[in-house]
C-alpha positions, 0 to 999 in steps of 0.5 A: 465721635470725638475723634473727628471734628468736622469744619466750620460751616462756610454759609451761615443761616441767613438770619437767626432771628425771627420776624420780631427779632428773636433769636430762634433755634437754640432752645426755643426762642430767646428775647436777648441776643447780648447779655440776656438778663437771665444769664445776669447771675451766672455772669456775675458769679464767673466774673467773681471766680475768675481763674487766675489766666483770667485775671492775668489776661484781664489786667492786660485787656481792660480799660482799653489798654490794649490797643484801645480797645474796649473788652467785656469779661463774661459778655453773653450772646445768645445762649453763651457766656464769653470769657472776653468779647471786643464788640468793636472788632466783633471778637471772642477770646476764650481761655481754656482750661484742661476740661476742654480737652474732654469729648463733650466738651470739645463738641460744645466748644465747636457748636459755640464757635460755630453759632458765634461765626453764623453772628459774624464773631471771630473767636480765638482759643489760648490755653489757660497754661500759655497765658500763665506762662507766656502772656506776651506771646498771647498777646502778640498773637491776639495783637495780629487780630485787633491791628490791621496789617501794615499797608505795603510801601511803595517807593517814591 
């Protein structure tokens, strides 16, 4: 079923949390919605072994350099580890390499995006190649997500 990617569901479940505040529906029950301690070692490994594209983008996002927004790298939400996450904007930035062209990875990415959308989190994706060849274009597109549109000006 790789050729067909269904649209994202517009009506997410009312709450992915059970009565104790634990995440339900993803491989049983998770106690941590954000930065699950069981994923800590994997997050560290991913930070230590960044791709060249991740290094380039992180240099632009770190230390609130990008419109004063705080971004985290290799941040986990539910069962997923995200490349970059801005909690203020509830925005995930994912960098995809060639492996994301494979059928099973497309389906995984779709399920992941649906899960994040159900949490009220927006996902924007860029190819590694885009970052490597046109970082300014990537930052311009990202800027559209983190800055409010200009209000209309009214004549005096």
